[in-house]
N, CA, C and O of each residue as an XYZ file, in Angstrom:
704
protein
N      99.946    118.602    105.512
C     100.093    117.903    104.673
C     101.500    116.783    105.059
O     101.605    115.568    104.896
N     102.224    117.552    105.487
C     104.058    116.978    105.687
C     103.416    116.463    106.298
O     102.592    115.841    105.627
N     103.249    116.293    107.758
C     103.081    115.811    108.826
C     102.030    114.938    109.229
O     101.873    114.589    110.399
N     101.148    114.499    108.069
C     100.046    114.064    107.441
C     101.026    112.354    106.716
O     100.851    111.136    106.759
N     102.038    113.339    106.124
C     102.850    111.935    104.945
C     103.490    111.238    105.766
O     103.528    110.008    105.719
N     104.387    112.331    107.080
C     105.660    112.193    107.549
C     104.940    110.387    108.669
O     105.506    109.306    108.833
N     103.239    110.999    109.274
C     102.883    109.256    110.340
C     102.492    108.486    109.497
O     102.132    107.372    109.877
N     102.429    108.858    107.936
C     102.139    107.883    107.414
C     103.133    106.905    106.534
O     102.769    106.004    105.779
N     104.050    107.183    106.733
C     105.910    106.265    106.408
C     106.130    106.316    107.230
O     106.085    105.089    107.316
N     106.519    106.733    108.615
C     106.896    106.179    110.229
C     105.658    104.817    110.265
O     106.167    103.743    110.588
N     103.913    104.756    109.931
C     103.218    103.445    110.543
C     104.671    102.655    109.454
O     105.575    101.970    109.933
N     104.525    102.988    108.048
C     105.307    102.537    107.972
C     105.546    101.422    107.678
O     105.421    100.302    107.183
N     106.219    102.761    108.556
C     108.127    102.439    108.893
C     109.532    101.969    107.452
O     110.418    101.122    107.339
N     108.839    103.435    106.387
C     109.236    103.856    104.966
C     109.743    105.136    105.965
O     110.647    105.668    105.321
N     109.640    105.583    106.740
C     111.020    107.604    106.289
C     112.135    107.922    105.794
O     112.951    108.574    106.446
N     112.390    107.462    104.384
C     113.289    107.714    103.964
C     113.990    108.555    105.209
O     113.497    109.514    105.801
N     115.919    107.620    105.558
C     116.485    109.010    105.948
C     117.744    108.712    105.326
O     118.054    107.552    105.056
N     118.595    109.835    105.047
C     120.050    109.638    104.549
C     121.309    110.059    105.450
O     122.080    110.862    104.924
N     121.585    109.648    106.640
C     122.461    109.455    107.152
C     123.816    109.571    107.039
O     124.629    108.821    106.499
N     123.970    110.707    107.675
C     125.573    110.309    107.880
C     126.803    111.238    108.307
O     126.684    111.672    107.161
N     127.664    111.823    108.742
C     128.443    111.902    110.168
C     128.046    112.986    109.974
O     127.992    113.409    108.819
N     127.613    113.828    111.146
C     127.589    115.267    111.712
C     128.052    116.029    112.770
O     129.161    115.783    113.246
N     127.445    116.809    113.151
C     128.025    118.056    114.545
C     127.110    117.700    114.837
O     126.642    117.224    113.802
N     126.072    117.501    115.991
C     124.840    117.381    117.074
C     125.678    118.546    116.737
O     125.890    118.837    115.560
N     126.332    119.463    118.062
C     126.809    120.850    118.345
C     126.543    121.699    117.384
O     125.664    122.549    117.529
N     127.349    121.579    116.136
C     126.246    122.830    114.602
C     125.256    122.538    114.875
O     124.690    123.162    115.772
N     124.553    121.366    114.165
C     123.272    121.330    114.132
C     122.456    122.081    115.207
O     121.239    122.170    115.048
N     122.797    122.397    115.834
C     121.269    122.349    117.581
C     121.820    123.919    117.419
O     120.937    124.746    117.190
N     123.343    124.465    117.527
C     123.441    125.578    116.773
C     123.120    126.432    115.632
O     123.929    127.307    115.326
N     122.332    126.328    115.144
C     121.658    126.775    114.072
C     120.308    126.615    113.896
O     119.572    127.338    113.223
N     119.989    125.569    114.572
C     118.428    124.984    115.195
C     117.968    127.151    116.445
O     117.104    128.024    116.524
N     119.004    126.864    116.888
C     118.171    128.144    118.084
C     118.732    129.316    117.566
O     118.191    130.398    117.793
N     120.320    129.183    116.524
C     119.766    130.432    116.213
C     118.394    130.467    114.520
O     117.795    131.543    114.532
N     118.172    130.011    113.918
C     117.651    129.719    113.541
C     115.780    130.195    114.553
O     114.841    130.252    113.759
N     115.571    130.347    115.368
C     114.755    130.810    115.839
C     114.703    131.888    116.760
O     113.735    132.640    116.868
N     115.621    131.950    117.341
C     116.429    133.701    117.855
C     115.753    134.325    117.222
O     115.008    135.103    117.819
N     115.692    134.259    115.433
C     115.437    135.293    114.617
C     114.108    135.472    114.687
O     113.828    136.497    114.066
N     113.250    135.013    115.101
C     111.600    134.801    115.696
C     111.458    134.999    116.834
O     110.370    134.693    117.323
N     112.248    135.443    117.482
C     111.394    135.995    118.652
C     111.674    137.594    119.562
O     112.624    138.346    119.779
N     110.454    137.533    119.839
C     110.763    139.626    120.507
C     112.336    139.366    121.238
O     113.401    139.876    120.891
N     112.074    138.377    122.384
C     113.282    138.643    123.413
C     113.945    137.276    123.238
O     113.708    136.294    123.940
N     115.458    137.375    121.438
C     116.199    136.586    121.765
C     117.275    136.419    122.727
O     118.413    136.514    122.266
N     117.155    136.201    123.912
C     117.755    136.229    124.744
C     117.463    135.059    125.561
O     117.981    133.954    125.719
N     116.061    135.924    126.208
C     115.570    133.971    126.197
C     115.695    132.230    125.588
O     115.043    131.587    126.409
N     116.095    131.527    124.819
C     116.716    130.871    123.777
C     118.239    130.758    123.741
O     118.809    130.998    122.676
N     118.931    130.417    124.802
C     120.111    129.909    124.948
C     120.699    128.725    125.034
O     120.174    127.807    125.665
N     121.812    128.607    124.437
C     123.082    127.268    123.805
C     123.873    127.274    124.722
O     124.324    128.294    125.241
N     124.195    125.878    125.103
C     125.524    125.584    125.840
C     125.220    124.296    125.020
O     124.197    123.654    124.783
N     127.460    124.109    124.450
C     127.397    123.170    123.941
C     129.188    123.445    124.415
O     129.561    124.306    125.211
N     129.978    122.578    123.767
C     131.605    121.784    124.191
C     131.696    122.516    123.235
O     130.969    122.964    122.349
N     133.296    122.597    123.739
C     134.263    123.777    122.606
C     133.923    123.117    121.170
O     133.149    123.555    120.319
N     134.745    121.895    121.130
C     134.697    120.714    120.103
C     133.691    120.403    119.395
O     132.676    121.069    119.596
N     133.639    119.343    118.381
C     132.912    118.754    117.464
C     131.560    117.586    118.393
O     132.164    116.933    119.244
N     130.623    117.378    118.390
C     129.605    115.758    119.161
C     129.753    115.136    118.121
O     128.782    115.684    117.598
N     130.078    114.525    117.408
C     129.622    114.237    115.957
C     128.507    112.550    116.916
O     128.528    111.808    117.898
N     127.807    112.838    115.782
C     126.669    111.659    115.481
C     126.821    111.614    114.602
O     127.628    112.329    114.007
N     125.654    110.182    113.764
C     125.656    109.755    112.206
C     124.177    110.563    111.778
O     123.419    109.983    111.001
N     124.006    111.198    112.032
C     121.857    111.115    111.576
C     121.827    111.957    110.202
O     122.594    112.379    109.336
N     120.331    111.935    110.579
C     120.154    112.582    108.038
C     119.684    113.933    109.384
O     119.035    113.926    110.430
N     120.459    114.964    108.580
C     120.886    116.397    109.025
C     119.100    116.837    109.587
O     118.615    117.128    110.680
N     118.369    116.642    107.762
C     117.101    117.577    107.730
C     116.248    116.462    108.435
O     115.768    117.179    109.313
N     115.770    115.342    108.653
C     115.278    115.252    109.192
C     115.737    115.694    110.833
O     115.036    116.580    111.324
N     116.514    115.310    111.436
C     117.251    116.045    113.161
C     116.858    117.520    113.023
O     116.127    117.934    113.923
N     117.179    118.329    112.138
C     116.944    119.970    111.829
C     115.597    119.541    112.404
O     115.490    119.706    113.619
N     114.504    119.000    111.736
C     112.522    118.789    112.729
C     112.568    117.924    113.274
O     111.514    117.515    113.761
N     114.045    117.028    113.533
C     113.005    117.055    115.214
C     113.946    118.338    116.408
O     113.581    118.538    117.566
N     114.516    118.668    116.094
C     114.895    120.758    117.048
C     114.233    121.525    116.287
O     114.510    122.724    116.248
N     113.563    121.169    115.782
C     112.193    122.835    115.283
C     111.149    122.614    115.954
O     110.443    123.513    116.412
N     110.898    121.199    116.107
C     109.928    120.521    117.334
C     109.912    120.800    118.334
O     109.095    121.538    118.885
N     110.625    120.378    118.688
C     110.883    121.068    120.063
C     111.335    122.480    120.832
O     111.008    123.071    121.861
N     112.270    122.676    119.742
C     111.996    124.540    120.887
C     111.149    125.602    119.779
O     111.151    126.807    120.030
N     110.557    125.169    118.762
C     108.867    125.488    118.774
C     107.834    125.096    119.950
O     107.107    125.947    120.461
N     107.823    123.400    120.436
C     106.881    123.363    121.504
C     107.138    124.831    122.577
O     106.377    125.735    122.922
N     109.280    124.384    123.015
C     109.248    125.603    124.585
C     109.106    126.415    124.073
O     108.325    127.030    124.800
N     109.394    127.400    122.688
C     108.223    128.077    122.637
C     107.360    128.889    123.106
O     107.441    129.997    123.636
N     106.247    127.974    122.760
C     105.230    128.469    123.079
C     104.454    128.221    123.913
O     103.355    128.704    124.190
N     105.638    126.644    124.760
C     104.851    126.698    126.354
C     105.789    127.499    126.711
O     106.206    126.578    127.414
N     106.307    128.080    126.848
C     107.312    128.735    127.825
C     107.281    130.722    126.878
O     108.200    131.210    126.219
N     105.872    131.388    127.205
C     106.333    132.070    125.600
C     106.918    133.598    126.469
O     107.158    134.572    125.755
N     107.045    133.676    127.445
C     108.069    134.324    128.541
C     109.476    134.026    129.790
O     110.240    134.662    130.516
N     109.085    132.398    129.341
C     110.090    132.173    129.843
C     111.223    131.766    129.049
O     111.166    131.482    127.853
N     112.557    131.748    129.985
C     113.941    131.126    129.225
C     114.054    129.804    128.649
O     113.748    128.989    129.520
N     114.379    129.196    127.490
C     114.298    127.824    126.973
C     116.292    127.981    126.553
O     117.014    128.894    126.152
N     116.589    125.855    127.114
C     118.001    125.686    127.364
C     118.606    124.858    126.993
O     119.004    123.865    127.602
N     118.758    125.168    125.907
C     119.312    123.676    125.528
C     120.914    123.538    125.440
O     121.781    124.349    125.112
N     120.965    122.304    125.827
C     122.358    121.565    126.096
C     122.909    120.529    125.307
O     122.377    119.419    125.329
N     123.953    120.761    124.582
C     124.729    119.124    124.179
C     125.270    118.914    124.128
O     126.056    119.695    123.592
N     125.784    117.671    124.520
C     127.001    116.626    124.734
C     127.453    115.882    124.477
O     126.643    115.165    123.890
N     128.509    115.378    124.507
C     129.084    113.912    124.257
C     128.562    112.563    125.316
O     128.725    112.493    126.534
N     128.094    111.859    124.679
C     127.518    111.256    126.243
C     126.792    109.164    125.075
O     126.010    108.892    124.164
N     127.986    108.207    126.226
C     127.267    106.790    125.671
C     127.439    106.927    123.876
O     126.257    106.880    123.537
N     128.071    107.035    122.876
C     128.602    106.841    121.989
C     128.019    107.331    121.559
O     127.254    106.532    121.019
N     127.708    108.386    121.314
C     126.729    109.102    120.626
C     126.343    111.270    121.594
O     127.001    112.010    122.325
N     125.737    111.299    121.302
C     125.436    112.263    121.816
C     123.874    112.256    122.625
O     122.909    111.504    122.489
N     124.113    113.492    123.550
C     122.167    113.933    124.463
C     121.761    115.330    124.089
O     122.338    116.315    124.552
N     121.057    115.379    123.495
C     120.364    116.560    123.199
C     119.041    117.435    123.994
O     117.828    117.554    123.826
N     119.683    117.749    124.578
C     118.012    118.980    125.979
C     117.953    119.920    125.401
O     118.890    120.689    125.185
N     116.904    120.023    125.066
C     115.591    121.025    126.327
C     114.616    121.300    126.253
O     113.604    120.949    125.647
N     115.024    122.267    127.180
C     114.467    122.099    128.570
C     114.035    123.914    128.835
O     114.884    124.803    128.769
N     113.068    124.073    129.029
C     112.122    124.350    129.305
C     111.991    125.181    130.631
O     112.900    124.947    131.427
N     111.209    125.952    130.977
C     110.286    126.902    132.509
C     108.822    127.331    132.186
O     108.309    128.232    132.850
N     108.112    126.691    131.152
C     107.017    127.414    130.556
C     106.166    126.656    131.933
O     106.460    126.699    133.128
N     104.309    125.541    130.815
C     103.566    124.358    131.454
C     103.914    124.240    132.450
O     103.767    124.669    133.594
N     104.622    123.322    131.675
C     105.345    122.230    132.443
C     103.995    120.896    131.875
O     102.958    120.980    131.218
N     104.713    119.788    132.537
C     103.452    118.776    131.793
C     102.670    118.241    133.217
O     103.278    117.857    134.217
N     101.181    118.304    133.080
C      99.893    118.036    134.536
C     101.225    116.174    134.208
O     101.856    115.961    133.172
N     101.200    115.119    135.647
C     101.730    114.486    135.842
C     100.890    112.967    135.527
O      99.822    112.602    136.018
N     101.648    112.341    134.675
C     101.487    110.906    134.213
C     101.123    111.414    132.113
O     100.639    110.757    131.192
N     101.678    112.853    132.200
C     101.367    112.386    131.474
C     102.839    113.010    130.174
O     102.968    114.144    129.713
N     103.407    112.210    130.006
C     105.226    113.132    130.091
C     105.554    111.300    128.736
O     106.522    110.853    128.120
N     104.422    110.978    128.881
C     104.944    109.864    127.544
C     103.300    110.012    126.807
O     103.374    109.135    125.946
N     102.415    110.396    126.724
C     101.271    111.024    126.290
C     101.146    112.115    124.713
O     100.510    112.287    123.674
N     102.295    112.609    125.545
C     102.542    113.485    124.522
C     103.737    113.050    123.023
O     104.045    114.048    122.371
N     104.139    112.173    122.694
C     104.272    111.080    121.741
C     103.183    110.664    121.817
O     103.256    109.505    122.224
N     102.524    110.857    121.708
C     100.793    109.486    121.157
C     101.046    110.209    119.497
O     102.199    110.496    119.173
N      99.911    110.455    118.542
C      99.004    111.034    117.784
C      98.266    111.503    118.551
O      97.649    111.095    119.534
N      98.370    112.452    118.010
C      97.552    114.100    118.786
C      96.909    114.078    120.166
O      95.822    114.309    120.696
N      98.498    113.564    120.564
C      98.392    113.118    121.760
C      98.499    114.846    123.164
O      99.192    115.722    122.647
N      98.106    115.156    124.210
C      99.202    116.026    124.827
C      98.636    116.807    126.392
O      97.420    116.787    126.586
N      99.466    117.414    127.369
C      99.241    116.891    128.706
C      97.523    117.616    128.790
O      97.594    118.798    128.454
N      96.518    117.328    129.035
C      95.934    117.827    129.693
C      96.117    119.432    129.834
O      95.093    119.921    129.358
N      96.855    120.313    130.219
C      96.632    121.929    130.667
C      97.351    122.687    129.111
O      98.327    123.435    129.158
N      96.654    122.314    127.836
C      97.016    123.137    127.196
C      95.908    122.938    126.239
O      95.912    122.893    125.009
N      94.896    122.821    127.166
C      93.384    122.451    125.900
C      93.602    123.708    125.588
O      94.638    124.325    125.839
N      91.943    124.432    124.632
C      92.036    125.309    124.174
C      93.194    126.369    123.346
O      92.865    127.448    122.854
N      94.957    125.658    123.309
C      94.822    125.834    122.279
C      96.279    125.243    120.958
O      97.348    124.681    121.199
N      95.672    125.691    119.615
C      95.623    125.536    118.747
C      97.031    124.260    118.176
O      98.068    124.612    117.613
N      96.731    123.086    118.458
C      97.708    121.682    117.723
C      97.215    121.185    117.420
O      96.047    121.086    117.794
N      98.095    120.045    115.906
C      97.498    119.708    115.561
C      98.233    118.827    116.296
O      98.099    118.162    115.269
N      99.117    117.894    117.319
C      99.668    117.387    118.024
C      99.886    116.049    117.583
O      99.455    114.949    117.928
N     100.785    116.517    116.606
C     101.803    115.636    115.942
C     102.955    115.609    115.853
O     103.544    114.751    115.196
N     103.577    116.621    116.549
C     105.006    116.847    115.929
C     106.330    116.374    117.103
O     107.515    116.607    116.869
N     105.906    115.786    118.177
C     106.020    115.156    119.077
C     106.472    113.823    119.047
O     107.453    113.232    119.500
N     104.995    113.364    118.060
C     104.752    111.470    117.183
C     106.183    111.376    117.045
O     107.056    110.654    117.526
N     106.112    113.117    115.579
C     107.030    112.156    114.850
C     108.322    112.289    114.990
O     109.301    111.760    114.461
N     108.138    113.187    115.894
C     109.661    112.841    116.503
C     110.046    111.989    116.864
O     111.052    111.337    116.582
N     109.077    111.851    117.733
C     110.056    110.452    118.250
C     110.029    109.420    117.092
O     110.598    108.361    116.827
N     109.087    110.242    116.519
C     109.592    108.484    114.939
C     110.896    108.280    114.701
O     111.515    107.267    115.024
N     111.643    109.894    113.741
C     112.363    110.192    114.127
C     113.512    109.362    113.968
O     114.083    108.538    113.254
N     113.566    110.632    115.976
C     115.235    109.752    117.009
C     114.945    108.105    116.800
O     115.826    107.386    116.329
N     113.979    107.715    117.088
C     113.521    105.577    116.819
C     114.148    105.576    115.774
O     115.203    104.956    115.906
N     114.006    105.963    114.831
C     114.165    105.458    113.543
C     116.181    105.578    113.302
O     116.904    104.748    112.750
N     116.385    106.256    113.633
C     117.816    106.548    113.910
C     118.042    106.520    114.603
O     118.534    107.465    115.220
N     117.721    104.668    115.298
C     117.971    104.026    116.792
C     118.826    104.903    118.015
O     119.911    104.791    118.586
N     117.581    105.900    118.053
C     118.580    107.134    119.387
C     117.102    107.070    120.492
O     116.078    106.534    120.068
N     117.127    107.396    121.260
C     115.366    107.837    121.942
C     114.886    108.936    123.238
O     115.425    109.420    124.233
N     114.336    108.962    122.964
C     113.539    111.114    123.320
C     112.792    110.412    124.557
O     112.243    109.314    124.652
N     112.942    111.252    125.285
C     111.908    110.666    126.615
C     111.682    112.554    127.332
O     112.594    113.314    127.658
N     110.277    112.807    127.377
C     110.159    113.819    128.446
C     109.765    113.562    130.073
O     109.320    112.593    130.687
N     110.175    114.992    130.465
C     110.429    115.127    131.972
C     109.448    116.268    132.237
O     109.181    117.113    131.383
N     108.913    116.248    133.492
C     108.316    117.599    133.538
C     108.305    117.466    135.996
O     108.418    116.544    136.804
N     108.133    118.756    136.075
C     108.030    117.772    137.571
C     106.362    118.179    138.349
O     106.027    118.066    139.528
N     105.592    118.656    137.192
C     104.534    119.226    136.976
C     104.026    120.348    136.832
O     104.710    121.156    136.203
N     102.780    120.771    137.304
C     102.241    121.929    136.320
C     102.995    123.323    136.703
O     103.421    123.761    137.771
N     102.978    123.747    135.587
C     104.208    125.608    135.615
C     105.372    125.697    136.147
O     105.835    126.643    136.785
N     105.987    124.423    135.811
C     107.445    124.353    136.564
C     108.714    123.766    135.186
O     109.927    123.603    135.320
N     107.867    123.568    133.957
C     108.364    123.562    132.680
C     108.738    121.483    132.615
O     108.403    120.495    133.269
N     109.888    121.893    130.990
C     109.605    120.281    130.861
C     110.326    120.218    130.416
O     110.537    121.313    129.895
N     111.154    119.448    130.148
C     112.642    119.025    129.901
C     112.710    118.130    129.078
O     112.181    117.181    129.656
N     113.042    117.772    128.014
C     112.994    116.595    127.233
C     114.190    116.154    125.983
O     114.537    116.687    124.929
N     114.695    114.592    126.894
C     115.730    114.421    126.384
C     116.155    113.396    124.780
O     115.429    112.616    124.163
N     117.423    113.764    124.539
C     116.578    112.856    123.056
C     118.357    112.442    123.078
O     119.180    113.347    123.210
N     118.710    111.245    122.959
C     119.681    110.216    122.369
C     119.901    110.300    121.178
O     118.958    110.382    120.390
N     121.236    110.298    120.744
C     121.617    110.066    118.845
C     122.350    109.176    119.011
O     122.104    109.040    120.209
N     123.076    108.421    118.809
C     124.122    107.018    118.583
C     124.978    108.061    116.981
O     124.658    108.705    115.982
N     126.449    107.469    117.914
C     127.086    108.228    117.403
C     128.337    107.409    116.070
O     129.429    107.799    115.658
N     127.342    105.934    115.681
C     127.160    105.938    113.977
C     126.019    104.883    113.958
O     125.034    104.738    114.683
N     126.446    104.253    112.973
C     125.595    103.892    112.117
C     124.352    102.710    112.758
O     125.031    101.721    113.033
N     123.381    102.501    112.987
C     122.707    101.235    113.545
C     121.883    100.563    112.381
O     120.907    100.915    111.719
N     122.518     99.686    112.405
C     121.672     98.631    110.998
C     120.540     99.044    110.541
O     120.356     98.692    109.376
N     119.322     99.934    111.211
C     118.065    100.445    111.231
C     118.280    101.199    110.761
O     117.451    101.065    109.860
N     118.689    101.912    110.573
C     119.141    103.590    109.735
C     120.324    103.587    108.542
O     120.802    104.591    108.013
N     120.841    101.457    108.116
C     121.317    101.776    106.801
C     120.638    100.632    106.037
O     121.202    100.082    105.091
N     119.630    100.346    106.388
C     117.655     99.967    105.848
C     118.031    100.532    104.930
O     118.667    100.305    103.900
N     117.136    102.036    105.859
C     116.651    103.096    105.277
C     116.640    104.123    105.001
O     115.735    104.938    104.821
N     119.097    104.205    104.875
C     119.974    105.724    104.236
C     119.456    105.035    101.918
O     119.826    105.728    100.971
C-alpha cells in the first residue's frame, strides 16, 4: 500500500521530501548493518567507505528507502553471492554503488527495471511487485540526483550507481 501511495505522489510530483545535511557514508553503514542482521551469511554483505564523512543534502528517511530497495534486490538476486556497497565523494556530491554477483540483467533491460512493474526477463516466476526501483529512481531524481543500472549480462551480477548532490537543488527546496 505504501508503494502505491509513493507511486501516486511521484506521478503527481508531490512526494514529500525533508532534505537536510547528512553523511552518505553513515547512512549506507546503517542500511548495510540493518540488512546484515537478517542474512544467514552476514559476511557476504560488505561496505567500503572513506574514513571521513561524505556530505550530501537529502531526506534521510527517503534515502534509507532507496538504499533498502537496492540492498533488498541485491540480496534477493544474489542469494549466495557477495554484495559490495561503496560510497565515495564525487562531483559535488556522493556516489553510492551497490554491486552484486547475482543473476545479472538480460541485455537491453537496464532501463526497463526502473519502469513501473518493469523487470528483466530472467526474473520471471519470482514474486515481485516491480515498483521498488521505480520509486527509488523517483526519489533520487526528486533530490536532483541520478540512478542507473549496469550489467555485463545474465549470471554476472548487477551494479547500481546512485549519485546524490552535496547541496540543495531548487527542486528539493520546493518540496522540502
